[in-house]
C-alpha positions in Angstrom: 0.0 0.0 0.0 1.4 3.4 -0.9 1.5 6.4 1.3 -1.6 8.1 -0.3 -3.6 4.8 -0.1 -2.8 4.5 3.6 -3.8 8.2 4.1 -7.1 7.7 2.3 -7.8 4.5 4.4 -7.2 6.4 7.6 -9.2 9.5 6.5 -12.2 8.8 8.7 -9.9 8.4 11.7 -8.4 11.8 11.0 -11.8 13.4 10.8 -12.8 11.8 14.1 -9.5 13.1 15.7 -10.0 16.7 14.5 -13.7 17.0 14.9 -15.8 14.9 17.3 -19.3 13.8 16.1 -21.0 16.6 18.1 -19.3 19.3 16.0 -20.5 20.2 12.5 -17.9 19.9 9.7 -17.7 20.8 6.1 -15.9 18.5 3.7 -14.1 20.3 0.9 -13.3 18.5 -2.4 -11.6 20.0 -5.4 -10.1 18.6 -8.6 -6.9 20.5 -9.5 -5.5 20.2 -13.0 -1.9 21.3 -13.5 -0.6 21.9 -17.0 2.8 20.5 -17.4 3.7 23.0 -20.2 5.0 22.6 -23.7 8.7 22.1 -23.9 10.8 23.7 -26.5 12.1 20.4 -27.9 8.9 18.5 -27.3 9.9 15.4 -29.4 12.8 14.8 -27.1 10.8 14.9 -23.9 7.7 13.1 -25.1 8.4 10.0 -23.1 8.3 11.8 -19.7 4.5 11.5 -19.3 1.3 13.4 -19.8 1.0 17.2 -20.2 -1.8 17.5 -17.7 -1.6 16.3 -14.0 -4.9 15.7 -12.1 -5.0 15.9 -8.3 -8.0 15.5 -6.0 -7.6 17.7 -3.0 -9.5 17.2 0.2 -10.0 19.6 3.1 -12.0 19.7 6.3 -13.4 22.9 7.7 -14.5 23.0 11.3 -16.6 26.1 11.8 -16.8 28.0 15.1 -20.4 28.0 16.2 -20.1 29.8 19.5 -23.0 32.1 20.0 -25.2 30.8 17.2 -26.4 27.6 18.8 -29.9 29.0 19.0 -30.2 29.1 15.2 -30.0 25.3 15.1 -33.1 24.8 17.2 -35.5 26.1 14.6 -36.2 24.3 11.3 -36.4 27.6 9.4 -32.9 28.7 10.3 -31.2 25.2 10.5 -32.6 23.2 7.6 -34.3 25.4 5.0 -32.6 27.4 2.2 -31.9 31.0 2.8 -33.6 33.4 0.4 -32.7 37.1 -0.2 -35.2 39.5 -1.6 -32.7 42.0 -2.9 -28.9 42.0 -2.6 -26.9 45.1 -3.4 -23.1 45.3 -4.0 -22.7 47.3 -0.8 -24.0 44.3 1.2 -21.1 42.1 0.1 -18.3 44.6 1.1 -16.1 43.7 4.0 -14.8 46.8 5.9 -15.1 50.4 4.8 
């Protein structure tokens, strides 16, 4: 078994160590494509492998929910989608 296979096999144990079952978590997944580039003398380096490398990246986000526990008690604030009547550009600015 390679290192990455072992890491994937132990992934659930890592999640349990970082975030206990009583804490909400967000699992992040992304596919990253890296372009290897076109070499100047391409015919000489053709045997080196593909031009595109694909990686699947995983992340775990453990949000801080201190002070908002009351929002999880109501179905309207905990389970249903949020709807906005009108959003302006000023509403999305952070800071001044």
